[in-house]
N, CA, C and O atoms as a GROMACS GRO file, in nm:
protein
  628
    1MET      N    1  11.003   6.451  22.579
    1MET     CA    2  11.005   6.310  22.551
    1MET      C    3  10.956   6.299  22.399
    1MET      O    4  11.017   6.229  22.318
    2LYS      N    5  10.846   6.369  22.366
    2LYS     CA    6  10.794   6.365  22.226
    2LYS      C    7  10.909   6.403  22.126
    2LYS      O    8  10.933   6.333  22.027
    3TYR      N    9  10.976   6.510  22.156
    3TYR     CA   10  11.078   6.558  22.063
    3TYR      C   11  11.201   6.461  22.054
    3TYR      O   12  11.269   6.455  21.951
    4THR      N   13  11.227   6.389  22.157
    4THR     CA   14  11.330   6.286  22.152
    4THR      C   15  11.288   6.174  22.060
    4THR      O   16  11.367   6.134  21.975
    5ILE      N   17  11.168   6.123  22.073
    5ILE     CA   18  11.121   6.012  21.992
    5ILE      C   19  11.113   6.064  21.843
    5ILE      O   20  11.155   5.995  21.750
    6PHE      N   21  11.055   6.192  21.823
    6PHE     CA   22  11.046   6.236  21.685
    6PHE      C   23  11.183   6.252  21.622
    6PHE      O   24  11.205   6.214  21.507
    7THR      N   25  11.280   6.312  21.701
    7THR     CA   26  11.420   6.328  21.638
    7THR      C   27  11.481   6.192  21.611
    7THR      O   28  11.544   6.176  21.506
    8PHE      N   29  11.467   6.098  21.695
    8PHE     CA   30  11.518   5.953  21.674
    8PHE      C   31  11.457   5.898  21.553
    8PHE      O   32  11.529   5.841  21.470
    9LEU      N   33  11.321   5.910  21.534
    9LEU     CA   34  11.257   5.852  21.416
    9LEU      C   35  11.295   5.927  21.285
    9LEU      O   36  11.317   5.867  21.180
   10LEU      N   37  11.300   6.051  21.298
   10LEU     CA   38  11.352   6.126  21.178
   10LEU      C   39  11.484   6.090  21.129
   10LEU      O   40  11.502   6.067  21.010
   11SER      N   41  11.586   6.084  21.221
   11SER     CA   42  11.723   6.042  21.191
   11SER      C   43  11.725   5.898  21.140
   11SER      O   44  11.809   5.866  21.056
   12PHE      N   45  11.633   5.810  21.188
   12PHE     CA   46  11.634   5.670  21.146
   12PHE      C   47  11.588   5.662  21.001
   12PHE      O   48  11.647   5.591  20.920
   13PHE      N   49  11.487   5.732  20.970
   13PHE     CA   50  11.423   5.733  20.829
   13PHE      C   51  11.524   5.806  20.733
   13PHE      O   52  11.544   5.761  20.621
   14LEU      N   53  11.583   5.910  20.775
   14LEU     CA   54  11.680   5.974  20.684
   14LEU      C   55  11.806   5.897  20.662
   14LEU      O   56  11.861   5.902  20.552
   15SER      N   57  11.856   5.825  20.762
   15SER     CA   58  11.971   5.744  20.742
   15SER      C   59  11.928   5.623  20.650
   15SER      O   60  12.012   5.575  20.574
   16GLY      N   61  11.820   5.580  20.654
   16GLY     CA   62  11.770   5.470  20.577
   16GLY      C   63  11.758   5.504  20.428
   16GLY      O   64  11.776   5.418  20.342
   17CYS      N   65  11.729   5.631  20.401
   17CYS     CA   66  11.724   5.678  20.258
   17CYS      C   67  11.861   5.697  20.202
   17CYS      O   68  11.878   5.698  20.080
   18ALA      N   69  11.960   5.712  20.285
   18ALA     CA   70  12.092   5.732  20.229
   18ALA      C   71  12.151   5.617  20.148
   18ALA      O   72  12.226   5.632  20.051
   19GLY      N   73  12.111   5.501  20.195
   19GLY     CA   74  12.140   5.374  20.128
   19GLY      C   75  12.074   5.341  20.006
   19GLY      O   76  12.111   5.246  19.938
   20LEU      N   77  11.970   5.420  19.970
   20LEU     CA   78  11.892   5.390  19.849
   20LEU      C   79  11.953   5.432  19.721
   20LEU      O   80  11.913   5.386  19.614
   21GLN      N   81  12.052   5.522  19.731
   21GLN     CA   82  12.112   5.573  19.604
   21GLN      C   83  12.187   5.464  19.543
   21GLN      O   84  12.268   5.403  19.613
   22PRO      N   85  12.167   5.429  19.411
   22PRO     CA   86  12.234   5.330  19.342
   22PRO      C   87  12.382   5.364  19.326
   22PRO      O   88  12.425   5.478  19.345
   23ASP      N   89  12.457   5.260  19.292
   23ASP     CA   90  12.600   5.274  19.263
   23ASP      C   91  12.623   5.376  19.158
   23ASP      O   92  12.550   5.377  19.058
   24VAL      N   93  12.722   5.464  19.173
   24VAL     CA   94  12.752   5.556  19.067
   24VAL      C   95  12.827   5.491  18.949
   24VAL      O   96  12.932   5.431  18.969
   25PRO      N   97  12.779   5.501  18.835
   25PRO     CA   98  12.846   5.441  18.718
   25PRO      C   99  12.985   5.497  18.699
   25PRO      O  100  13.009   5.613  18.732
   26ASN      N  101  13.080   5.417  18.647
   26ASN     CA  102  13.221   5.465  18.635
   26ASN      C  103  13.250   5.446  18.479
   26ASN      O  104  13.306   5.343  18.443
   27PRO      N  105  13.215   5.537  18.392
   27PRO     CA  106  13.248   5.524  18.251
   27PRO      C  107  13.403   5.540  18.218
   27PRO      O  108  13.477   5.602  18.294
   28THR      N  109  13.444   5.484  18.108
   28THR     CA  110  13.579   5.502  18.062
   28THR      C  111  13.574   5.606  17.945
   28THR      O  112  13.496   5.600  17.850
   29VAL      N  113  13.665   5.700  17.965
   29VAL     CA  114  13.669   5.808  17.867
   29VAL      C  115  13.805   5.812  17.795
   29VAL      O  116  13.908   5.828  17.861
   30ASN      N  117  13.809   5.798  17.657
   30ASN     CA  118  13.931   5.822  17.588
   30ASN      C  119  13.915   5.931  17.494
   30ASN      O  120  13.801   5.967  17.465
   31ILE      N  121  14.022   5.990  17.440
   31ILE     CA  122  14.033   6.097  17.349
   31ILE      C  123  14.047   6.033  17.211
   31ILE      O  124  14.148   5.966  17.189
   32ASN      N  125  13.954   6.047  17.118
   32ASN     CA  126  13.970   5.991  16.985
   32ASN      C  127  14.032   6.087  16.891
   32ASN      O  128  14.120   6.048  16.815
   33SER      N  129  13.992   6.209  16.891
   33SER     CA  130  14.053   6.312  16.799
   33SER      C  131  14.051   6.442  16.850
   33SER      O  132  13.976   6.473  16.942
   34PHE      N  133  14.135   6.528  16.792
   34PHE     CA  134  14.159   6.669  16.840
   34PHE      C  135  14.178   6.749  16.711
   34PHE      O  136  14.272   6.719  16.636
   35ARG      N  137  14.095   6.848  16.681
   35ARG     CA  138  14.109   6.918  16.553
   35ARG      C  139  14.066   7.056  16.571
   35ARG      O  140  13.988   7.085  16.661
   36VAL      N  141  14.115   7.146  16.487
   36VAL     CA  142  14.084   7.286  16.473
   36VAL      C  143  13.958   7.307  16.395
   36VAL      O  144  13.948   7.254  16.284
   37LEU      N  145  13.864   7.378  16.444
   37LEU     CA  146  13.739   7.403  16.373
   37LEU      C  147  13.750   7.534  16.296
   37LEU      O  148  13.815   7.627  16.343
   38PRO      N  149  13.684   7.542  16.175
   38PRO     CA  150  13.679   7.669  16.102
   38PRO      C  151  13.615   7.776  16.191
   38PRO      O  152  13.518   7.750  16.262
   39SER      N  153  13.675   7.903  16.184
   39SER     CA  154  13.618   8.005  16.263
   39SER      C  155  13.626   8.139  16.192
   39SER      O  156  13.721   8.163  16.118
   40ASN      N  157  13.529   8.228  16.214
   40ASN     CA  158  13.530   8.350  16.153
   40ASN      C  159  13.601   8.461  16.237
   40ASN      O  160  13.617   8.573  16.189
   41SER      N  161  13.644   8.428  16.364
   41SER     CA  162  13.705   8.517  16.449
   41SER      C  163  13.865   8.492  16.456
   41SER      O  164  13.916   8.397  16.398
   42ILE      N  165  13.931   8.574  16.522
   42ILE     CA  166  14.082   8.546  16.539
   42ILE      C  167  14.108   8.437  16.640
   42ILE      O  168  14.216   8.378  16.641
   43THR      N  169  14.018   8.411  16.718
   43THR     CA  170  14.027   8.308  16.825
   43THR      C  171  13.995   8.171  16.768
   43THR      O  172  13.880   8.149  16.728
   44PRO      N  173  14.086   8.077  16.763
   44PRO     CA  174  14.053   7.944  16.712
   44PRO      C  175  13.964   7.867  16.799
   44PRO      O  176  13.969   7.889  16.920
   45ARG      N  177  13.879   7.776  16.748
   45ARG     CA  178  13.799   7.695  16.818
   45ARG      C  179  13.856   7.547  16.795
   45ARG      O  180  13.909   7.517  16.688
   46PHE      N  181  13.842   7.465  16.892
   46PHE     CA  182  13.890   7.326  16.889
   46PHE      C  183  13.776   7.228  16.904
   46PHE      O  184  13.676   7.260  16.968
   47GLU      N  185  13.785   7.120  16.851
   47GLU     CA  186  13.688   7.007  16.885
   47GLU      C  187  13.768   6.880  16.925
   47GLU      O  188  13.864   6.838  16.860
   48ILE      N  189  13.721   6.825  17.037
   48ILE     CA  190  13.778   6.707  17.086
   48ILE      C  191  13.665   6.600  17.084
   48ILE      O  192  13.556   6.623  17.136
   49THR      N  193  13.694   6.482  17.022
   49THR     CA  194  13.600   6.372  17.027
   49THR      C  195  13.633   6.280  17.136
   49THR      O  196  13.742   6.223  17.136
   50LEU      N  197  13.543   6.262  17.231
   50LEU     CA  198  13.566   6.173  17.338
   50LEU      C  199  13.491   6.034  17.312
   50LEU      O  200  13.376   6.029  17.269
   51HIS      N  201  13.560   5.934  17.340
   51HIS     CA  202  13.495   5.804  17.323
   51HIS      C  203  13.464   5.757  17.470
   51HIS      O  204  13.555   5.737  17.551
   52ILE      N  205  13.333   5.742  17.500
   52ILE     CA  206  13.283   5.710  17.631
   52ILE      C  207  13.222   5.570  17.626
   52ILE      O  208  13.131   5.540  17.549
   53VAL      N  209  13.277   5.486  17.712
   53VAL     CA  210  13.232   5.351  17.729
   53VAL      C  211  13.153   5.337  17.863
   53VAL      O  212  13.208   5.362  17.970
   54ASN      N  213  13.031   5.299  17.855
   54ASN     CA  214  12.951   5.282  17.967
   54ASN      C  215  12.961   5.142  18.019
   54ASN      O  216  12.911   5.047  17.959
   55THR      N  217  13.029   5.129  18.137
   55THR     CA  218  13.052   4.993  18.196
   55THR      C  219  12.949   4.959  18.300
   55THR      O  220  12.962   4.862  18.374
   56SER      N  221  12.843   5.042  18.304
   56SER     CA  222  12.738   5.019  18.405
   56SER      C  223  12.612   4.950  18.350
   56SER      O  224  12.588   4.953  18.229
   57ARG      N  225  12.533   4.888  18.435
   57ARG     CA  226  12.408   4.828  18.394
   57ARG      C  227  12.299   4.928  18.368
   57ARG      O  228  12.192   4.893  18.318
   58GLU      N  229  12.328   5.058  18.402
   58GLU     CA  230  12.230   5.161  18.383
   58GLU      C  231  12.270   5.246  18.268
   58GLU      O  232  12.390   5.261  18.246
   59SER      N  233  12.175   5.307  18.187
   59SER     CA  234  12.204   5.393  18.082
   59SER      C  235  12.258   5.517  18.135
   59SER      O  236  12.215   5.554  18.245
   60LEU      N  237  12.353   5.592  18.069
   60LEU     CA  238  12.404   5.723  18.099
   60LEU      C  239  12.326   5.823  18.017
   60LEU      O  240  12.337   5.829  17.895
   61ASN      N  241  12.248   5.901  18.086
   61ASN     CA  242  12.172   6.008  18.017
   61ASN      C  243  12.254   6.133  18.048
   61ASN      O  244  12.236   6.198  18.151
   62ILE      N  245  12.352   6.168  17.949
   62ILE     CA  246  12.449   6.270  17.972
   62ILE      C  247  12.378   6.403  17.956
   62ILE      O  248  12.322   6.435  17.850
   63GLN      N  249  12.382   6.479  18.064
   63GLN     CA  250  12.331   6.618  18.054
   63GLN      C  251  12.424   6.722  18.006
   63GLN      O  252  12.386   6.821  17.944
   64GLY      N  253  12.552   6.697  18.035
   64GLY     CA  254  12.649   6.791  17.991
   64GLY      C  255  12.792   6.734  18.012
   64GLY      O  256  12.810   6.635  18.083
   65VAL      N  257  12.887   6.793  17.953
   65VAL     CA  258  13.034   6.759  17.961
   65VAL      C  259  13.116   6.881  17.976
   65VAL      O  260  13.100   6.975  17.899
   66VAL      N  261  13.204   6.884  18.071
   66VAL     CA  262  13.291   7.004  18.089
   66VAL      C  263  13.436   6.935  18.082
   66VAL      O  264  13.460   6.832  18.145
   67TYR      N  265  13.529   6.999  18.003
   67TYR     CA  266  13.660   6.946  17.998
   67TYR      C  267  13.764   7.063  17.999
   67TYR      O  268  13.735   7.178  17.966
   68SER      N  269  13.889   7.022  18.039
   68SER     CA  270  14.000   7.124  18.029
   68SER      C  271  14.122   7.046  17.990
   68SER      O  272  14.136   6.930  18.030
   69VAL      N  273  14.210   7.103  17.916
   69VAL     CA  274  14.338   7.048  17.872
   69VAL      C  275  14.453   7.132  17.925
   69VAL      O  276  14.450   7.254  17.906
   70ALA      N  277  14.549   7.077  17.986
   70ALA     CA  278  14.663   7.149  18.037
   70ALA      C  279  14.791   7.085  17.985
   70ALA      O  280  14.804   6.962  17.986
   71LEU      N  281  14.883   7.167  17.942
   71LEU     CA  282  15.016   7.128  17.896
   71LEU      C  283  15.121   7.190  17.986
   71LEU      O  284  15.122   7.312  18.004
   72LYS      N  285  15.210   7.110  18.044
   72LYS     CA  286  15.317   7.158  18.125
   72LYS      C  287  15.249   7.253  18.238
   72LYS      O  288  15.301   7.361  18.265
   73GLY      N  289  15.140   7.210  18.296
   73GLY     CA  290  15.078   7.281  18.397
   73GLY      C  291  15.003   7.406  18.368
   73GLY      O  292  14.947   7.472  18.455
   74ASN      N  293  15.006   7.436  18.235
   74ASN     CA  294  14.936   7.560  18.188
   74ASN      C  295  14.806   7.514  18.121
   74ASN      O  296  14.805   7.436  18.026
   75GLN      N  297  14.695   7.568  18.177
   75GLN     CA  298  14.558   7.536  18.114
   75GLN      C  299  14.546   7.607  17.990
   75GLN      O  300  14.541   7.730  17.987
   76ILE      N  301  14.542   7.536  17.888
   76ILE     CA  302  14.532   7.597  17.749
   76ILE      C  303  14.398   7.590  17.682
   76ILE      O  304  14.370   7.665  17.588
   77LEU      N  305  14.311   7.497  17.732
   77LEU     CA  306  14.184   7.482  17.652
   77LEU      C  307  14.082   7.436  17.759
   77LEU      O  308  14.107   7.352  17.846
   78THR      N  309  13.960   7.501  17.742
   78THR     CA  310  13.845   7.456  17.818
   78THR      C  311  13.724   7.454  17.730
   78THR      O  312  13.718   7.534  17.637
   79GLY      N  313  13.630   7.372  17.752
   79GLY     CA  314  13.510   7.363  17.678
   79GLY      C  315  13.396   7.293  17.749
   79GLY      O  316  13.414   7.232  17.855
   80VAL      N  317  13.281   7.303  17.689
   80VAL     CA  318  13.155   7.236  17.743
   80VAL      C  319  13.070   7.186  17.615
   80VAL      O  320  13.090   7.221  17.499
   81ALA      N  321  12.980   7.104  17.656
   81ALA     CA  322  12.882   7.048  17.559
   81ALA      C  323  12.759   7.004  17.622
   81ALA      O  324  12.768   6.957  17.735
   82LYS      N  325  12.640   7.015  17.561
   82LYS     CA  326  12.523   6.974  17.615
   82LYS      C  327  12.436   6.913  17.511
   82LYS      O  328  12.482   6.906  17.397
   83ASP      N  329  12.318   6.868  17.537
   83ASP     CA  330  12.233   6.798  17.438
   83ASP      C  331  12.308   6.672  17.381
   83ASP      O  332  12.317   6.658  17.259
   84LEU      N  333  12.356   6.590  17.460
   84LEU     CA  334  12.438   6.480  17.424
   84LEU      C  335  12.355   6.348  17.428
   84LEU      O  336  12.257   6.339  17.502
   85PRO      N  337  12.396   6.243  17.346
   85PRO     CA  338  12.322   6.125  17.345
   85PRO      C  339  12.320   6.044  17.482
   85PRO      O  340  12.411   6.054  17.565
   86THR      N  341  12.218   5.970  17.495
   86THR     CA  342  12.218   5.871  17.606
   86THR      C  343  12.300   5.752  17.564
   86THR      O  344  12.284   5.705  17.451
   87ILE      N  345  12.384   5.701  17.647
   87ILE     CA  346  12.462   5.590  17.623
   87ILE      C  347  12.404   5.472  17.695
   87ILE      O  348  12.402   5.469  17.818
   88GLU      N  349  12.354   5.371  17.620
   88GLU     CA  350  12.294   5.271  17.679
   88GLU      C  351  12.379   5.179  17.762
   88GLU      O  352  12.500   5.184  17.743
   89SER      N  353  12.332   5.099  17.848
   89SER     CA  354  12.412   5.005  17.934
   89SER      C  355  12.501   4.914  17.858
   89SER      O  356  12.459   4.850  17.762
   90TYR      N  357  12.630   4.906  17.901
   90TYR     CA  358  12.727   4.826  17.842
   90TYR      C  359  12.736   4.852  17.696
   90TYR      O  360  12.731   4.760  17.614
   91SER      N  361  12.750   4.984  17.661
   91SER     CA  362  12.770   5.025  17.522
   91SER      C  363  12.859   5.146  17.515
   91SER      O  364  12.896   5.198  17.620
   92GLU      N  365  12.893   5.192  17.407
   92GLU     CA  366  12.985   5.305  17.387
   92GLU      C  367  12.934   5.401  17.276
   92GLU      O  368  12.855   5.368  17.188
   93ALA      N  369  12.989   5.524  17.290
   93ALA     CA  370  12.953   5.624  17.190
   93ALA      C  371  13.066   5.729  17.188
   93ALA      O  372  13.145   5.742  17.282
   94ASN      N  373  13.070   5.808  17.067
   94ASN     CA  374  13.163   5.917  17.054
   94ASN      C  375  13.076   6.041  17.087
   94ASN      O  376  12.959   6.050  17.050
   95VAL      N  377  13.141   6.139  17.161
   95VAL     CA  378  13.087   6.263  17.190
   95VAL      C  379  13.185   6.370  17.154
   95VAL      O  380  13.303   6.362  17.188
   96SER      N  381  13.138   6.472  17.084
   96SER     CA  382  13.231   6.579  17.041
   96SER      C  383  13.194   6.702  17.129
   96SER      O  384  13.078   6.734  17.155
   97VAL      N  385  13.307   6.766  17.172
   97VAL     CA  386  13.292   6.884  17.258
   97VAL      C  387  13.388   6.982  17.188
   97VAL      O  388  13.490   6.949  17.129
   98SER      N  389  13.340   7.115  17.203
   98SER     CA  390  13.427   7.224  17.134
   98SER      C  391  13.466   7.314  17.242
   98SER      O  392  13.405   7.311  17.349
   99GLY      N  393  13.569   7.397  17.220
   99GLY     CA  394  13.618   7.490  17.317
   99GLY      C  395  13.715   7.587  17.260
   99GLY      O  396  13.762   7.576  17.146
  100SER      N  397  13.744   7.689  17.347
  100SER     CA  398  13.845   7.790  17.300
  100SER      C  399  13.970   7.796  17.392
  100SER      O  400  13.967   7.761  17.510
  101PRO      N  401  14.075   7.839  17.330
  101PRO     CA  402  14.206   7.843  17.413
  101PRO      C  403  14.203   7.948  17.509
  101PRO      O  404  14.144   8.053  17.486
  102ASP      N  405  14.270   7.922  17.627
  102ASP     CA  406  14.293   8.029  17.732
  102ASP      C  407  14.424   8.103  17.675
  102ASP      O  408  14.530   8.044  17.663
  103LEU      N  409  14.408   8.220  17.646
  103LEU     CA  410  14.508   8.304  17.589
  103LEU      C  411  14.634   8.312  17.680
  103LEU      O  412  14.747   8.294  17.633
  104PHE      N  413  14.612   8.340  17.810
  104PHE     CA  414  14.728   8.361  17.898
  104PHE      C  415  14.793   8.224  17.931
  104PHE      O  416  14.915   8.218  17.950
  105GLY      N  417  14.715   8.119  17.938
  105GLY     CA  418  14.781   7.986  17.955
  105GLY      C  419  14.860   7.944  17.835
  105GLY      O  420  14.964   7.880  17.848
  106SER      N  421  14.809   7.980  17.716
  106SER     CA  422  14.880   7.947  17.595
  106SER      C  423  15.008   8.026  17.581
  106SER      O  424  15.110   7.970  17.538
  107PHE      N  425  15.007   8.153  17.616
  107PHE     CA  426  15.136   8.236  17.621
  107PHE      C  427  15.231   8.177  17.713
  107PHE      O  428  15.348   8.159  17.678
  108SER      N  429  15.188   8.144  17.830
  108SER     CA  430  15.285   8.089  17.933
  108SER      C  431  15.344   7.955  17.878
  108SER      O  432  15.462   7.927  17.901
  109LEU      N  433  15.267   7.878  17.809
  109LEU     CA  434  15.310   7.748  17.756
  109LEU      C  435  15.418   7.774  17.643
  109LEU      O  436  15.524   7.710  17.637
  110LEU      N  437  15.384   7.868  17.560
  110LEU     CA  438  15.483   7.905  17.443
  110LEU      C  439  15.615   7.956  17.509
  110LEU      O  440  15.725   7.911  17.475
  111LYS      N  441  15.601   8.040  17.593
  111LYS     CA  442  15.720   8.095  17.663
  111LYS      C  443  15.807   7.987  17.722
  111LYS      O  444  15.928   7.981  17.699
  112ASP      N  445  15.739   7.899  17.803
  112ASP     CA  446  15.816   7.785  17.871
  112ASP      C  447  15.873   7.693  17.758
  112ASP      O  448  15.984   7.642  17.773
  113MET      N  449  15.805   7.673  17.651
  113MET     CA  450  15.849   7.576  17.549
  113MET      C  451  15.972   7.637  17.477
  113MET      O  452  16.068   7.567  17.447
  114MET      N  453  15.966   7.769  17.451
  114MET     CA  454  16.086   7.835  17.384
  114MET      C  455  16.209   7.833  17.488
  114MET      O  456  16.324   7.823  17.444
  115GLU      N  457  16.187   7.841  17.611
  115GLU     CA  458  16.300   7.839  17.708
  115GLU      C  459  16.354   7.700  17.721
  115GLU      O  460  16.474   7.682  17.740
  116ASN      N  461  16.272   7.603  17.712
  116ASN     CA  462  16.314   7.465  17.739
  116ASN      C  463  16.282   7.374  17.623
  116ASN      O  464  16.204   7.280  17.638
  117GLN      N  465  16.343   7.401  17.507
  117GLN     CA  466  16.317   7.325  17.384
  117GLN      C  467  16.360   7.185  17.396
  117GLN      O  468  16.465   7.158  17.454
  118GLY      N  469  16.288   7.097  17.345
  118GLY     CA  470  16.324   6.951  17.336
  118GLY      C  471  16.288   6.871  17.461
  118GLY      O  472  16.313   6.750  17.469
  119GLU      N  473  16.229   6.938  17.558
  119GLU     CA  474  16.184   6.871  17.681
  119GLU      C  475  16.061   6.791  17.654
  119GLU      O  476  15.985   6.820  17.561
  120VAL      N  477  16.042   6.688  17.737
  120VAL     CA  478  15.917   6.619  17.736
  120VAL      C  479  15.803   6.703  17.789
  120VAL      O  480  15.821   6.775  17.888
  121ILE      N  481  15.686   6.697  17.728
  121ILE     CA  482  15.579   6.787  17.769
  121ILE      C  483  15.476   6.705  17.838
  121ILE      O  484  15.429   6.607  17.780
  122SER      N  485  15.437   6.738  17.958
  122SER     CA  486  15.330   6.670  18.031
  122SER      C  487  15.202   6.723  17.989
  122SER      O  488  15.191   6.842  17.960
  123TYR      N  489  15.101   6.638  17.986
  123TYR     CA  490  14.961   6.682  17.966
  123TYR      C  491  14.871   6.624  18.059
  123TYR      O  492  14.896   6.518  18.116
  124GLU      N  493  14.755   6.696  18.080
  124GLU     CA  494  14.651   6.642  18.165
  124GLU      C  495  14.517   6.687  18.100
  124GLU      O  496  14.495   6.804  18.068
  125VAL      N  497  14.430   6.583  18.083
  125VAL     CA  498  14.298   6.617  18.026
  125VAL      C  499  14.194   6.582  18.141
  125VAL      O  500  14.189   6.469  18.189
  126ASP      N  501  14.117   6.680  18.180
  126ASP     CA  502  14.026   6.658  18.287
  126ASP      C  503  13.878   6.666  18.228
  126ASP      O  504  13.839   6.771  18.177
  127VAL      N  505  13.801   6.560  18.234
  127VAL     CA  506  13.666   6.556  18.184
  127VAL      C  507  13.565   6.527  18.300
  127VAL      O  508  13.579   6.433  18.378
  128SER      N  509  13.464   6.613  18.306
  128SER     CA  510  13.357   6.591  18.403
  128SER      C  511  13.225   6.574  18.330
  128SER      O  512  13.183   6.661  18.253
  129ILE      N  513  13.160   6.460  18.356
  129ILE     CA  514  13.037   6.423  18.292
  129ILE      C  515  12.916   6.444  18.394
  129ILE      O  516  12.924   6.394  18.506
  130ASP      N  517  12.813   6.511  18.357
  130ASP     CA  518  12.692   6.529  18.434
  130ASP      C  519  12.585   6.437  18.385
  130ASP      O  520  12.535   6.452  18.273
  131ILE      N  521  12.548   6.339  18.468
  131ILE     CA  522  12.451   6.241  18.425
  131ILE      C  523  12.314   6.259  18.506
  131ILE      O  524  12.239   6.164  18.527
  132GLY      N  525  12.293   6.373  18.543
  132GLY     CA  526  12.171   6.412  18.600
  132GLY      C  527  12.178   6.442  18.752
  132GLY      O  528  12.284   6.420  18.810
  133SER      N  529  12.081   6.487  18.815
  133SER     CA  530  12.078   6.536  18.950
  133SER      C  531  12.088   6.428  19.057
  133SER      O  532  12.130   6.458  19.168
  134SER      N  533  12.051   6.306  19.029
  134SER     CA  534  12.055   6.200  19.124
  134SER      C  535  12.193   6.145  19.150
  134SER      O  536  12.216   6.073  19.247
  135TYR      N  537  12.286   6.181  19.060
  135TYR     CA  538  12.425   6.138  19.079
  135TYR      C  539  12.519   6.257  19.086
  135TYR      O  540  12.487   6.363  19.032
  136PRO      N  541  12.628   6.244  19.148
  136PRO     CA  542  12.735   6.345  19.142
  136PRO      C  543  12.802   6.350  19.001
  136PRO      O  544  12.789   6.257  18.922
  137MET      N  545  12.872   6.457  18.973
  137MET     CA  546  12.943   6.467  18.840
  137MET      C  547  13.047   6.351  18.852
  137MET      O  548  13.102   6.316  18.956
  138LEU      N  549  13.063   6.299  18.732
  138LEU     CA  550  13.167   6.190  18.710
  138LEU      C  551  13.297   6.246  18.659
  138LEU      O  552  13.296   6.307  18.553
  139HIS      N  553  13.404   6.232  18.725
  139HIS     CA  554  13.528   6.300  18.682
  139HIS      C  555  13.624   6.187  18.642
  139HIS      O  556  13.630   6.080  18.702
  140THR      N  557  13.698   6.219  18.534
  140THR     CA  558  13.808   6.133  18.489
  140THR      C  559  13.926   6.227  18.438
  140THR      O  560  13.908   6.332  18.377
  141THR      N  561  14.035   6.181  18.467
  141THR     CA  562  14.161   6.262  18.432
  141THR      C  563  14.257   6.169  18.361
  141THR      O  564  14.284   6.060  18.411
  142LYS      N  565  14.308   6.208  18.248
  142LYS     CA  566  14.411   6.148  18.182
  142LYS      C  567  14.540   6.226  18.186
  142LYS      O  568  14.542   6.343  18.150
  143LYS      N  569  14.648   6.163  18.230
  143LYS     CA  570  14.774   6.231  18.240
  143LYS      C  571  14.888   6.147  18.165
  143LYS      O  572  14.889   6.024  18.169
  144GLY      N  573  14.974   6.216  18.104
  144GLY     CA  574  15.086   6.150  18.034
  144GLY      C  575  15.191   6.253  17.990
  144GLY      O  576  15.189   6.370  18.029
  145GLU      N  577  15.284   6.202  17.904
  145GLU     CA  578  15.387   6.290  17.851
  145GLU      C  579  15.402   6.263  17.707
  145GLU      O  580  15.369   6.154  17.661
  146PHE      N  581  15.450   6.358  17.631
  146PHE     CA  582  15.493   6.343  17.491
  146PHE      C  583  15.599   6.433  17.459
  146PHE      O  584  15.624   6.528  17.533
  147SER      N  585  15.667   6.410  17.349
  147SER     CA  586  15.780   6.493  17.305
  147SER      C  587  15.752   6.533  17.155
  147SER      O  588  15.733   6.446  17.071
  148PHE      N  589  15.748   6.661  17.126
  148PHE     CA  590  15.735   6.703  16.993
  148PHE      C  591  15.845   6.653  16.895
  148PHE      O  592  15.819   6.622  16.779
  149SER      N  593  15.973   6.647  16.949
  149SER     CA  594  16.082   6.597  16.868
  149SER      C  595  16.064   6.453  16.831
  149SER      O  596  16.098   6.412  16.720
  150ASP      N  597  16.012   6.376  16.920
  150ASP     CA  598  15.988   6.236  16.885
  150ASP      C  599  15.877   6.215  16.793
  150ASP      O  600  15.878   6.128  16.706
  151ALA      N  601  15.779   6.298  16.814
  151ALA     CA  602  15.658   6.294  16.716
  151ALA      C  603  15.693   6.334  16.577
  151ALA      O  604  15.639   6.279  16.481
  152LEU      N  605  15.785   6.433  16.563
  152LEU     CA  606  15.819   6.485  16.434
  152LEU      C  607  15.925   6.405  16.363
  152LEU      O  608  15.947   6.425  16.244
  153LYS      N  609  15.995   6.310  16.434
  153LYS     CA  610  16.101   6.231  16.369
  153LYS      C  611  16.033   6.135  16.262
  153LYS      O  612  15.928   6.076  16.288
  154THR      N  613  16.093   6.125  16.154
  154THR     CA  614  16.047   6.027  16.055
  154THR      C  615  16.142   5.909  16.042
  154THR      O  616  16.264   5.924  16.044
  155LYS      N  617  16.087   5.802  16.030
  155LYS     CA  618  16.163   5.672  16.014
  155LYS      C  619  16.197   5.646  15.880
  155LYS      O  620  16.108   5.653  15.795
  156LYS      N  621  16.320   5.615  15.845
  156LYS     CA  622  16.363   5.581  15.710
  156LYS      C  623  16.373   5.431  15.702
  156LYS      O  624  16.434   5.367  15.788
  157LEU      N  625  16.313   5.373  15.596
  157LEU     CA  626  16.328   5.232  15.579
  157LEU      C  627  16.450   5.180  15.507
  157LEU      O  628  16.465   5.059  15.491
   0.00000   0.00000   0.00000
């Protein structure tokens, strides 16, 4: 009987604590820039500047960011960053993350692009933001398409 009452009280208190976790903030993440960094090795390094908008009433104390970029289903770039700024409630900030290309994913992409020239290229950017141990990782994914031929066309006036 004692164990039944103890088990009931323990489950009652534990289920009550589950509702105490505040709402998980849902920031908006956009890509502002993408550039090649100077490097002393043969492997290029890239920097992506992310624009993060905090739409929550709580500050985002960003512990780290993990991102990946895929073109035509081939993961070509991954990177991480830490020691990032705190984004106050209802404000925004730019965060720069760097990374290196995935050699095999890049080769697969180049092979596919040479076989299928002029096709529309699908992209996917996946960003995970760690805002501390009390919250799960925040994930955001941007998907779309672009065409190199459209981007390279010049308009004559």
